C-alpha positions in Angstrom: 108.3 121.3 84.5 106.8 122.5 87.7 105.9 120.0 90.4 105.1 119.7 94.1 108.1 117.9 95.6 108.8 116.2 99.0 111.7 118.0 100.8 111.2 116.5 104.2 108.5 115.9 106.8 106.1 118.9 106.7 108.1 120.5 103.8 106.6 120.4 100.3 107.8 122.8 97.7 107.0 123.6 94.1 110.2 123.1 92.1 111.4 122.9 88.5 112.1 119.2 87.8 113.0 117.3 84.6 110.0 116.3 82.5 109.3 112.5 82.5 110.0 110.6 79.3 109.0 107.3 77.7 111.4 104.6 79.1 109.4 101.4 78.2 107.5 100.6 75.0 104.3 100.3 77.1 104.5 103.8 78.6 102.4 106.8 78.0 103.2 110.4 78.8 100.2 112.4 80.0 99.8 116.2 80.4 98.1 116.6 83.8 95.1 118.8 83.6 93.7 118.1 87.1 95.3 116.5 90.1 94.2 116.4 93.7 95.4 116.1 97.3 94.5 112.8 99.0 94.3 112.0 102.7 97.0 109.4 102.2 99.3 112.1 100.9 99.2 113.4 104.5 100.8 110.2 105.8 103.9 111.2 103.9 103.6 114.9 104.8 103.5 114.1 108.5 106.1 111.3 108.4 103.7 108.5 109.4 105.0 106.7 106.2 108.7 106.9 105.8 111.3 106.1 103.2 110.3 108.5 100.4 113.3 110.0 98.6 113.8 113.8 99.0 112.7 115.5 95.8 110.1 113.0 94.9 107.1 114.4 93.0 104.0 114.0 95.1 100.5 112.9 94.2 98.5 109.9 92.7 95.2 111.3 91.6 95.0 112.8 88.1 93.3 113.2 84.8 94.7 114.7 81.6 95.6 114.2 78.0 97.9 111.7 76.3 100.8 113.5 74.6 103.2 110.7 73.7 103.0 106.8 73.6 105.5 104.0 73.6 105.5 101.8 70.4 103.8 98.9 72.2 100.7 100.9 73.4 97.8 99.7 71.2 94.6 101.1 72.8 95.4 104.8 73.2 96.1 107.7 70.9 97.7 111.1 71.5 95.0 113.5 72.4 92.9 111.0 74.3 91.5 112.4 77.6 92.3 109.9 80.3 91.9 109.2 84.0 94.3 107.0 86.0 93.9 105.0 89.1 96.5 105.7 91.8 98.6 102.6 90.9 99.5 101.0 87.6 98.5 97.5 86.7 99.6 95.1 83.9 96.2 93.4 83.4 97.8 90.0 83.0 99.3 88.8 86.3 97.5 86.5 88.8 96.1 89.4 90.8 95.0 91.5 87.9 93.1 88.6 86.3 91.2 88.2 89.6 90.3 91.8 89.9 92.9 92.8 92.5 94.6 95.4 90.3 95.9 97.3 93.3 98.2 94.3 94.1 99.6 93.8 90.5 103.0 92.2 90.7 104.3 94.7 88.2 102.4 97.7 89.6 103.7 100.9 91.0 102.1 103.6 93.2 102.3 107.1 91.7 104.3 109.4 93.8 106.5 106.9 95.6 110.2 106.7 95.0 112.4 105.0 97.6 116.1 104.4 97.3 115.9 105.6 93.7 113.2 103.1 92.7 109.6 103.8 92.0 107.3 106.1 90.1 107.1 109.9 90.1 103.8 111.5 91.1 101.1 113.5 89.4 101.1 116.8 91.2 103.0 118.1 88.2 102.6 119.3 84.6 103.4 115.8 83.2 103.4 112.2 84.4 104.8 109.0 83.0 102.3 106.1 83.1 103.7 102.5 82.8 101.4 99.8 81.4 99.3 102.5 79.8 96.9 100.2 77.9 95.7 98.5 81.1 96.2 101.4 83.6 94.6 104.4 81.9 90.9 104.8 81.4 89.7 106.8 78.4 87.2 109.5 79.3 84.1 110.4 77.2 84.1 114.0 75.9 81.1 115.0 78.1 82.7 114.2 81.4 83.9 117.3 83.3 87.6 117.0 84.4 87.0 118.3 87.9 84.6 115.5 88.7 86.5 112.9 86.7 89.3 113.2 89.3 87.0 111.5 91.8 87.1 108.4 89.6 90.9 108.0 90.2 90.8 107.2 93.9 88.1 108.4 96.3 85.0 107.3 94.5 86.3 103.7 93.8 87.7 103.6 97.3 84.4 104.6 98.9 82.5 102.2 96.7 84.9 99.4 97.6 84.4 100.1 101.2 80.6 99.5 100.8 81.3 96.4 98.7 83.4 95.1 101.6 80.8 95.9 104.2 78.2 94.2 102.0 75.1 95.6 103.8 71.6 94.4 103.2 68.6 96.7 102.6 67.4 97.9 105.9 70.8 97.6 107.7 72.2 100.3 109.9 75.7 101.2 108.6 78.0 103.6 110.4 80.7 105.6 108.5 83.6 106.9 110.6 85.0 110.0 108.8 83.3 112.4 106.5 86.2 113.1 104.3 86.0 112.5 100.6 86.2 108.7 100.9 83.6 108.6 103.7 81.2 110.8 101.8 81.6 108.7 98.6 80.8 105.7 100.7 77.7 107.4 102.1 76.4 108.2 98.5 77.0 104.5 97.6 75.3 103.3 100.7 72.2 105.3 100.2 71.9 104.2 96.6 72.0 100.7 97.9 69.0 101.2 100.0 70.3 100.8 103.6 68.0 101.9 106.4 70.4 104.6 107.6 73.9 105.9 106.9 75.0 107.2 110.3 78.2 109.4 109.9 80.5 110.3 112.7 83.0 113.1 112.2 84.5 115.9 114.4 84.3 118.7 111.8 81.0 120.6 111.8 81.2 121.6 108.1 81.8 118.0 107.1 78.9 116.8 109.2 76.7 119.4 107.5 77.7 118.2 104.1 77.0 114.6 105.1 73.5 115.7 106.1 73.0 117.5 102.8 73.9 114.2 101.0 71.3 112.3 103.1 73.2 111.0 106.0 72.5 111.2 109.7 75.7 113.0 111.0 76.9 113.2 114.6 79.9 114.6 116.4 82.6 112.3 117.8 83.2 114.2 121.1 82.4 112.4 124.3 79.9 109.6 124.0 77.9 111.3 121.3 78.7 109.1 118.4 78.5 105.8 120.3 75.2 106.9 121.9 73.7 107.7 118.5 74.6 104.2 117.3 73.0 102.6 120.4 69.8 104.7 119.9 69.5 103.8 116.3 70.1 100.1 116.9 68.1 99.4 120.0 71.3 98.9 121.8 72.7 96.2 119.6 75.2 98.2 117.6 75.6 98.7 113.9 75.3 96.0 111.3 78.4 97.3 109.6 81.0 100.0 110.1 83.0 101.7 107.4 86.2 103.1 108.9 87.5 105.8 106.5 89.9 107.6 108.8 93.0 105.4 109.1 94.1 105.6 112.8 94.0 103.4 115.8 91.3 105.5 117.6 88.9 105.2 114.6 89.5 101.4 114.5 88.8 101.1 118.2 85.6 103.1 117.9 84.5 101.0 114.9 84.7 97.8 117.1 82.8 99.5 119.9 80.0 100.5 117.4 79.5 97.1 115.9 76.9 94.5 116.9 77.9 90.9 117.4 78.2 89.3 113.9 78.8 92.7 112.3 81.3 93.6 109.5 84.1 96.1 109.8 85.2 97.5 106.5 88.5 99.4 107.2 89.4 101.4 104.1 91.5 104.1 105.8 95.3 103.8 105.3 96.8 102.3 108.5 100.5 102.4 109.5 100.3 101.3 113.1 102.2 98.2 114.2 99.3 96.4 115.8 95.5 96.3 115.8 93.4 98.4 118.1 91.4 95.3 119.1 92.5 91.9 120.3 92.0 88.4 118.7 89.8 87.7 121.7 87.6 90.6 121.0 87.2 89.6 117.4 86.3 86.1 118.4 83.8 87.3 121.1 82.1 89.5 118.6 82.0 87.0 115.7 83.7 89.8 113.7 84.1 89.9 110.0 87.0 92.2 109.2 87.9 93.4 105.7 90.6 95.8 104.7 93.1 96.8 102.1 93.9 99.0 99.1 90.9 99.4 96.7 91.4 98.0 93.2 90.4 101.3 91.7 91.0 100.4 88.1 88.4 97.6 87.9 85.7 100.1 89.2 86.2 102.9 86.7 84.0 101.7 83.9 81.3 100.6 86.3 81.3 104.0 88.2 81.5 106.3 85.2 77.7 106.4 84.6 77.1 106.5 88.3 79.3 109.6 88.5 77.1 111.2 85.8 73.8 110.3 87.5 75.0 111.7 90.9 76.8 114.7 89.5 75.4 117.3 92.0 76.4 115.1 95.0 79.9 114.5 93.8 80.4 118.1 92.8 79.6 119.1 96.4 82.8 117.3 97.5 85.1 119.5 95.5 85.5 122.4 98.0 88.8 124.0 96.7 90.3 124.5 93.3 93.9 126.0 93.3 96.7 126.5 90.8 99.5 123.9 91.2 101.8 126.7 92.5 99.6 127.0 95.5 99.7 123.3 96.2 101.7 123.5 99.5 99.1 125.9 100.9 96.4 123.5 99.7 98.0 120.8 101.7 97.9 123.0 104.8 94.2 123.9 104.3 93.3 120.2 103.7 95.4 119.0 106.7 94.0 121.5 109.1 90.4 121.1 107.7 90.1 124.9 107.3 87.6 126.8 105.2 85.2 123.8 105.1 87.7 121.8 103.1 86.8 118.4 101.8 88.7 118.0 98.5 91.4 120.2 97.0 91.9 120.1 93.2 95.1 121.5 91.7 95.3 122.8 88.2 98.8 122.8 86.6 
């Protein structure tokens, strides 16, 4: 089958690789019909996350059709249209039963194989899904596959960011980063009734999209972003900040934008060795800090009707749709934020 493979830092190539097969009675084999490029894929692309075996199939966002099942799978049938979260989950361990499916003790992240161990990715024609009954989510026939891809990662992650921030109606909430996750968080915030969703991003096209979705968007250059927060809060700072970028500069800006007693919800993927703020700063600010990988699977049923009711807003996030063979070029467009890029869908 054809797949986008990791051949080294900055080097992704579409190659012929062996098709995955059923190896465990609880596995499913899914024909991928839509997959997508995620911001966290860029950490591997740039070498910020290391250890991935050369030749690993990339990608962890996908929807498709079940084509084969292991004998122990009870809840699915061949022909079912399904969406998958970015990691598998058994549904039975301590963490799964408490809703933290992203930390399942038997779970694996799609698209990560290190030292020969792990799970192949979904930027391919087929993908193997362990723990199929508790990982895959069956899609109703009226859900468009393009938009269903958002259920697999960015929509649950953006929604989880808002849950972590836990704003009250009337609060001022700042979102750092108007990529797909930040924009999903904005939609969730406005549906929750906050006074204002103030979005800071350096890319003009992304700021314009944030405004179209109802946000108050500002550039990051100079003191523009921090000044906008001060003006909107009578100098106090924001009640909550959602950091959807994933680097030290964004974390530092988030702290600077928060009022004392505020909440920082850091949903961006961080790979730094230390925090961009000190324990003394956290203490002096009475900071509530919440972070970590979203348990995407537990949100999928809950967010499906929400996806349908906000269809126009979510469709606006899908800026590019390319064949799988053009995936490496899609990575470059997404990485360089060219052509007003927000989200790249790939069609095998």
